[in-house]
C-alpha positions as a printed Julia matrix, in Angstrom:
500×3 Matrix{Float64}:
 -42.21   11.65    2.3
 -40.76    8.15    2.69
 -37.18    7.23    3.29
 -34.73    7.4     0.38
 -34.32    3.97   -1.2
 -31.32    2.05    0.0
 -29.31   -0.44   -1.97
 -27.0    -3.33   -1.15
 -23.92   -4.08   -3.26
 -22.65   -7.67   -2.98
 -19.01   -7.27   -3.97
 -16.1    -9.63   -4.52
 -12.82   -8.26   -3.17
 -10.6   -10.52   -5.26
  -7.78  -12.82   -4.09
  -6.29  -10.5    -1.48
  -4.23   -7.62   -2.83
  -5.72   -4.18   -3.37
  -4.31   -4.19   -6.92
  -6.75   -6.92   -7.95
  -9.89   -5.13   -6.78
 -12.17   -4.15   -9.67
 -12.75   -0.5   -10.56
 -16.47   -0.93   -9.89
 -15.76   -2.29   -6.42
 -13.41    0.6    -5.66
 -16.03    3.12   -6.77
 -18.75    1.57   -4.59
 -16.51    1.31   -1.52
 -15.93    5.07   -1.73
 -19.68    5.79   -1.39
 -20.54    3.1     1.15
 -22.46    4.32    4.19
 -22.38    0.86    5.77
 -19.7    -1.77    5.14
 -20.33   -5.4     6.14
 -17.15   -7.33    5.44
 -15.56  -10.73    5.82
 -12.06  -11.43    7.15
 -10.17   -9.83    4.27
  -6.48  -10.31    3.58
  -5.46   -6.76    2.58
  -6.3    -4.05    5.17
  -5.71   -1.36    2.52
  -9.0    -2.35    0.89
 -10.84   -1.11    3.97
  -9.04    2.25    3.71
 -11.05    2.97    0.55
 -14.15    3.37    2.72
 -14.9     6.75    4.32
 -13.94    7.09    7.97
 -17.54    8.23    8.56
 -18.97    4.94    7.32
 -20.21    2.26    9.7
 -17.95   -0.8     9.4
 -19.15   -4.19   10.62
 -16.71   -7.12   10.71
 -18.65  -10.39   10.38
 -15.61  -12.69   10.22
 -16.34  -15.55    7.83
 -12.91  -17.17    7.86
 -12.76  -20.95    7.66
 -12.44  -22.65   11.04
 -12.72  -19.44   13.07
 -15.72  -17.93   14.9
 -17.9   -15.73   12.69
 -21.27  -14.04   12.69
 -24.27  -16.29   12.02
 -25.5   -16.12    8.44
 -29.03  -15.22    9.52
 -27.66  -12.24   11.47
 -25.76  -11.03    8.4
 -28.9   -11.34    6.3
 -30.83   -9.24    8.82
 -28.12   -6.55    8.95
 -28.19   -6.1     5.18
 -31.99   -5.9     5.06
 -32.28   -3.51    8.01
 -29.72   -0.99    6.76
 -31.1    -1.14    3.23
 -34.62   -0.41    4.5
 -33.17    2.57    6.4
 -32.19    4.03    3.01
 -28.45    3.32    3.35
 -25.96    2.49    0.62
 -24.65   -0.84    1.92
 -21.57   -2.71    0.68
 -21.31   -6.4     1.5
 -17.65   -7.21    0.84
 -16.54  -10.8     0.42
 -13.21  -12.32   -0.61
 -12.72  -13.63   -4.12
 -15.93  -13.71   -6.16
 -19.2   -13.48   -4.18
 -20.85  -16.38   -6.01
 -17.93  -18.84   -5.97
 -18.04  -20.5    -2.56
 -18.97  -17.09   -1.18
 -22.25  -18.25    0.41
 -23.91  -15.11   -0.85
 -27.1   -16.76   -2.1
 -28.86  -16.63    1.33
 -28.14  -12.88    1.4
 -29.55  -12.39   -2.09
 -32.63  -14.41   -1.15
 -33.24  -12.37    2.01
 -32.82   -9.06    0.17
 -35.16  -10.19   -2.61
 -37.84  -11.38   -0.18
 -37.65   -8.07    1.74
 -38.02   -6.03   -1.44
 -34.51   -4.6    -1.19
 -32.62   -3.43   -4.24
 -29.22   -5.1    -4.69
 -26.41   -5.42   -7.22
 -23.84   -8.18   -7.71
 -20.26   -7.07   -8.45
 -17.88   -9.83   -9.57
 -14.44  -10.31   -8.11
 -11.4   -12.31   -9.23
 -11.72  -15.71   -7.59
  -8.57  -17.24   -6.11
  -9.44  -20.4    -8.07
  -8.27  -18.53  -11.18
  -5.81  -16.04   -9.64
  -3.7   -18.52   -7.65
  -2.65  -20.75  -10.58
  -2.0   -17.7   -12.74
   0.17  -16.0   -10.1
   2.07  -19.26   -9.66
   2.74  -19.47  -13.41
   0.47  -22.48  -13.96
  -1.8   -22.5   -17.05
  -5.16  -24.03  -16.15
  -5.76  -25.07  -19.74
  -3.51  -26.48  -22.45
  -4.46  -27.9   -25.84
  -2.71  -31.21  -25.05
  -2.56  -31.58  -21.27
  -5.51  -29.64  -19.92
  -8.62  -29.35  -22.04
 -10.91  -28.79  -19.06
 -10.78  -28.12  -15.34
 -13.13  -28.43  -12.38
 -13.29  -26.23   -9.31
 -14.6   -27.63   -6.03
 -14.39  -27.21   -2.27
 -12.44  -29.51    0.01
 -15.25  -29.45    2.58
 -17.57  -32.48    2.79
 -15.35  -34.78    0.78
 -17.68  -37.71    1.47
 -20.43  -36.34   -0.82
 -18.24  -35.76   -3.88
 -18.29  -38.06   -6.92
 -14.64  -39.05   -6.9
 -15.02  -41.37   -9.86
 -16.11  -38.45  -12.04
 -13.57  -35.99  -10.61
 -10.66  -38.39  -11.15
 -11.37  -38.36  -14.9
 -11.11  -34.54  -15.27
  -7.77  -33.24  -16.63
  -7.19  -30.52  -14.02
  -8.66  -30.1   -10.54
  -8.67  -26.82   -8.61
  -9.59  -27.25   -4.97
 -10.38  -24.5    -2.45
 -10.47  -24.83    1.34
  -8.75  -28.21    1.25
  -5.78  -27.79    3.59
  -7.17  -30.13    6.24
  -8.6   -32.68    3.8
  -5.6   -32.99    1.47
  -4.81  -36.53    2.62
  -8.37  -37.71    1.97
  -8.43  -36.05   -1.47
  -5.2   -37.76   -2.51
  -6.43  -41.11   -1.21
  -9.75  -40.84   -3.07
  -8.14  -39.79   -6.36
  -5.64  -42.64   -6.26
  -8.4   -45.1    -5.39
 -10.24  -43.94   -8.5
  -7.36  -44.34  -10.91
  -5.24  -41.19  -10.6
  -1.53  -41.97  -10.72
   0.63  -41.38   -7.65
   3.01  -39.57  -10.04
   0.32  -36.99  -10.86
   1.63  -33.43  -10.45
   0.23  -31.21   -7.68
   0.8   -27.6    -6.61
  -0.3   -25.85   -3.44
  -0.42  -22.04   -3.37
  -0.83  -20.43    0.04
  -1.73  -16.71    0.49
  -1.93  -16.15   -3.25
  -1.15  -12.6    -4.47
   0.4   -11.54   -1.15
   4.01  -10.95   -0.21
   3.66  -14.04    2.04
   2.67  -16.27   -0.9
   4.21  -19.75   -0.74
   4.19  -22.46   -3.37
   4.81  -26.18   -3.01
   5.0   -28.49   -6.04
   5.35  -32.26   -6.14
   3.32  -35.39   -6.79
   0.41  -37.07   -5.08
   3.0   -39.45   -3.62
   5.26  -36.88   -1.92
   3.3   -33.66   -1.32
   2.09  -34.69    2.15
   5.7   -35.19    3.31
   6.65  -31.77    1.89
   3.87  -29.99    3.78
   3.9   -32.02    6.99
   3.31  -29.73    9.97
   2.57  -26.69    7.77
  -0.72  -24.81    7.96
  -2.18  -24.8     4.44
  -4.9   -22.25    5.1
  -5.76  -20.29    3.06
  -4.56  -22.2     0.02
  -5.52  -23.35   -3.47
  -4.58  -26.84   -4.69
  -4.07  -27.67   -8.36
  -3.81  -31.28   -9.51
  -3.03  -32.24  -13.09
  -0.33  -32.38  -15.75
  -0.57  -28.61  -16.34
   1.37  -28.14  -13.08
   4.44  -29.42  -14.96
   4.07  -26.51  -17.4
   4.72  -24.0   -14.64
   6.96  -21.07  -15.64
   7.49  -18.16  -13.25
   8.35  -14.67  -14.47
  11.53  -13.0   -13.26
  11.48  -12.7    -9.5
  10.65   -9.24   -8.19
  13.7    -8.02   -6.22
  11.75   -6.93   -3.11
   9.42   -9.92   -2.96
   9.17  -11.2     0.61
  10.24   -7.87    2.16
   7.93   -5.86    4.4
   8.99   -2.21    4.4
   7.81    0.51    6.79
   7.54    3.87    5.01
   7.44    6.97    7.21
   5.51    9.77    5.53
   3.31   12.82    6.03
  -0.11   11.96    7.45
  -1.96   13.74    4.62
   0.0    12.19    1.78
  -0.42    8.87    0.02
   3.11    7.84   -0.64
   4.6     7.84   -4.14
   7.37    5.85   -2.49
   4.89    3.09   -1.63
   4.04    2.71   -5.31
   7.73    2.42   -6.21
   8.36   -0.28   -3.59
   5.21   -2.27   -4.34
   6.1    -2.29   -8.04
   9.27   -4.17   -7.02
   7.29   -6.73   -5.01
   7.52   -5.31   -1.49
   4.71   -5.33    1.05
   4.48   -1.78    2.42
   3.2    -0.52    5.76
   2.77    3.25    5.79
   3.33    5.11    9.05
   2.29    8.77    9.31
   5.26   10.51   10.95
   4.56   14.11    9.91
   1.5    16.32   10.07
   1.65   19.14    7.51
  -0.46   22.19    8.37
  -0.61   25.97    7.75
   1.85   28.21    9.63
   0.8    29.91   12.86
   0.51   33.17   10.83
   0.38   34.0     7.12
   1.56   37.55    7.68
   5.21   37.19    6.68
   4.38   35.21    3.53
   1.62   37.65    2.56
   3.99   40.6     3.0
   6.57   38.91    0.76
   4.0    38.08   -1.93
   2.97   41.76   -1.97
   6.5    42.73   -3.09
   7.46   39.7    -5.19
   8.83   41.9    -8.0
  11.58   43.08   -5.65
  13.17   39.62   -5.39
  15.8    38.19   -7.69
  15.31   34.55   -6.71
  12.68   32.31   -5.13
  14.13   29.19   -3.48
  11.88   26.16   -2.85
  13.29   23.13   -1.05
  10.25   20.87   -0.61
   7.04   19.79   -2.31
   5.08   21.17    0.65
   6.79   24.55    0.25
   5.76   24.67   -3.42
   2.13   23.74   -2.77
   1.61   26.07    0.19
   3.34   29.0    -1.56
   1.31   28.76   -4.78
  -1.95   28.02   -2.99
  -1.42   31.14   -0.89
  -0.6    33.11   -4.03
  -3.98   32.05   -5.46
  -5.77   32.86   -2.19
  -4.45   36.42   -2.46
  -5.86   36.73   -5.99
  -2.56   36.35   -7.83
  -1.16   33.78  -10.23
   2.21   32.83  -11.71
   2.41   36.14  -13.59
   3.31   37.7   -10.24
   6.66   35.89  -10.56
   7.64   37.65  -13.79
  11.33   38.54  -13.53
  11.9    36.26  -10.5
  14.13   33.23  -11.04
  13.34   29.99   -9.22
  15.74   27.46   -7.71
  14.46   24.14   -6.34
  16.0    21.3    -4.38
  14.98   17.78   -5.37
  13.27   16.04   -8.27
   9.95   15.83   -6.44
   9.99   19.57   -5.7
  10.65   20.27   -9.38
   7.86   17.89  -10.41
   5.33   19.63   -8.15
   6.48   23.02   -9.51
   5.78   21.79  -13.05
   2.2    21.03  -11.99
   1.84   24.79  -11.59
   3.18   25.28  -15.12
   6.66   26.49  -14.15
  10.09   25.18  -15.15
  12.76   25.91  -12.5
  15.77   27.98  -13.5
  18.16   25.95  -11.36
  18.25   22.5    -9.73
  21.47   21.49   -7.94
  22.8    18.29   -9.55
  23.03   16.31   -6.3
  19.39   17.13   -5.41
  20.44   18.4    -1.96
  20.35   21.9    -0.46
  23.98   21.66    0.64
  25.14   21.81   -3.0
  22.84   24.67   -3.98
  25.28   27.44   -3.01
  28.34   25.69   -4.45
  26.68   25.26   -7.85
  24.58   28.44   -7.92
  24.47   29.7   -11.52
  25.29   33.36  -10.77
  27.09   35.57   -8.29
  25.0    35.94   -5.13
  26.46   39.29   -4.1
  23.61   41.79   -3.65
  20.9    39.34   -4.66
  17.59   39.4    -2.8
  16.21   35.9    -2.18
  12.78   34.79   -0.93
  12.82   31.47    0.93
   9.35   30.12    1.86
   9.97   27.25    4.25
   8.72   25.18    7.15
   8.03   27.34   10.19
  10.3    25.41   12.56
  13.19   23.04   12.04
  14.18   24.23    8.56
  17.47   24.6     6.7
  19.51   27.09    8.75
  22.75   25.99    7.05
  21.41   26.96    3.63
  20.42   30.44    4.81
  23.82   30.92    6.43
  25.68   29.89    3.26
  23.6    32.16    1.03
  24.12   35.11    3.38
  27.88   34.54    3.58
  28.02   34.82   -0.23
  26.46   38.28   -0.13
  22.76   37.5    -0.64
  19.95   38.98    1.41
  17.65   36.1     2.38
  14.07   36.72    3.48
  12.76   33.63    5.27
   8.97   33.29    5.53
   6.87   30.55    7.1
   4.81   28.83    4.38
   3.73   25.76    6.34
   4.4    23.88    9.55
   5.16   20.21   10.16
   4.6    18.48   13.45
   4.57   15.04   15.0
   1.29   13.07   15.15
  -0.02   12.61   18.68
  -0.3     8.81   18.43
   1.58    6.09   16.65
  -0.35    4.47   13.8
  -1.92    1.23   15.1
  -1.12   -0.91   12.07
   2.51    0.25   11.99
   2.85   -0.26   15.75
   1.53   -3.83   15.56
   3.79   -4.69   12.62
   6.83   -3.4    14.54
   5.92   -5.17   17.78
   5.28   -8.44   15.96
   8.67   -8.06   14.22
   7.13   -8.22   10.74
   9.16   -5.27    9.42
  12.36   -5.96    7.47
  13.27   -2.39    6.46
  12.36    1.1     7.74
  12.8     4.02    5.36
  13.35    7.68    6.2
  13.19   10.5     3.63
  13.94   13.4     6.01
  15.54   14.11    9.37
  12.2    15.2    10.73
  10.57   11.85   10.04
  13.46   10.19   11.89
  12.94   12.45   14.89
   9.17   12.01   14.89
   9.42    8.23   14.45
  11.77    8.13   17.44
   9.3    10.16   19.5
   6.32    8.01   18.46
   7.91    4.67   19.33
   8.5     5.93   22.87
   4.81    5.08   23.35
   5.76    1.39   23.08
   7.54   -0.69   25.73
  11.26   -1.2    24.95
  11.09    1.01   21.86
  14.59    0.4    20.48
  14.0    -3.36   20.62
  11.56   -2.8    17.75
  14.54   -2.09   15.5
  16.41   -5.32   16.2
  17.24   -7.09   12.91
  15.55   -4.25   10.99
  17.46   -2.44    8.23
  17.43    1.38    8.65
  17.41    3.03    5.22
  18.12    6.75    4.69
  17.61    8.98    1.67
  20.7    11.15    2.25
  23.49   12.47    4.51
  21.41   14.76    6.76
  18.82   12.07    7.35
  21.6     9.54    8.04
  23.14   11.89   10.59
  19.88   12.0    12.55
  19.56    8.2    12.37
  23.04    7.84   13.84
  22.25   10.3    16.63
  18.99    8.62   17.67
  19.43    4.94   16.73
  23.21    4.61   16.79
  23.32    3.29   13.23
  22.16    3.63    9.64
  22.37    0.54    7.42
  22.08    2.04    3.97
  22.04    5.44    2.33
  20.88    6.27   -1.19
  23.61    7.31   -3.62
  21.11    9.52   -5.42
  19.09   11.43   -2.82
  15.67   10.69   -4.3
  12.93    8.12   -3.66
  14.03    6.3    -6.8
  17.59    6.35   -5.49
  16.5     4.96   -2.13
  14.56    2.18   -3.87
  17.66    1.27   -5.88
  19.81    1.28   -2.75
  17.45   -1.16   -1.0
  17.46   -3.5    -4.0
  21.26   -3.38   -4.26
  21.66   -4.2    -0.58
  19.39   -7.24   -0.84
  21.18   -8.43   -3.98
  24.5    -8.3    -2.15
  23.39  -10.13    1.01
């Protein structure tokens, strides 16, 4: 039997941000056995590919060393003939200055199956994200897109007559382009916009005229950038500025979890670097939890103080052949909105949530007398809430603590987070628990002069206990959420920046 047929997918990754990747591209990246990719702007795109996949970086960034085109062609053909599912990932759209035709030709000649997947070209995305309409019924009835390379072969007489010009890869040839357009009748008062790093938190925009734009950008690297020339530039209207635009925020989180917090921050314009600072795993023994589950009907209350506690408790309940009916007659108290939300996924509405969303207020606001009550408290195996257990016991309750999960510190600091810290690209570091503070502190000890990484960096805490640990280890905490939730922490960050 012959080898299984391989296939090559020639995919456009869009203008840079993961958000602008197509659904088809995302689907194909998840099944890729081999990834051959250009110098992409957003590293998160590469995270969509399985860790077991072979990843080959072929460069392809203007002005920098890259793999020869013939070598890339051969790679695609060879892996396809081996029966692999191969993704060739290029920035923007693969057929707009993507130089993908030689790859298509080689695959066709070798009898390889391939598919083209369009991407959003920066020629269209950059003007849009800068608030510039490329067409207008009066000022822009047509536009032309061309490359700033090889300016000597372009028909400048024809180009100068087109309403709107969109030019890629023209940072180094801007002076020549302006000179040629003016020589062919374009006014020196013609409007021009330059958008650098379109779609990214580092996006910059310059606007002016053909007469003054060179002075505005003197000494500035304009790569990668898109240039728009034409009267439509004067129609530019930007939407309300996102409050966290221009901020790079380090989010400490559990290694296994994709952060809901990241989504909240990115929706406000922030660029987020996630740093795994917790590893959530099963407890060293299930025995105490199993024993408690066997006598659930003897408890008056079940207290859950974390999303992990909810998930591990109910998953263990299912493993033992039981479901939520085993909790008949047992009331449930939870700490935190997220804990309550996870509980609802299991079809259960909590009987009590303390209004301040913190464990410290649970006893003070408990809805009934605790004297003689029997309480089950599934919790982290080490480093849990001793104060809560003490308070409940002092009020007459019998508390049975059982290990439902364990959390530990990763062995190594995340490479991307480490580089961002060492290169001083981080503006704000967020902590949503004391344990992430402690683990972050331990992880940065792997770096030379660890506390220097926090110079000019805002330390943001979700609540009092987390702030206390920040003060103990870093000597400061710069902001604390008024509402001890991820939404509250997001609001606190925005308020701080608004008041600077």
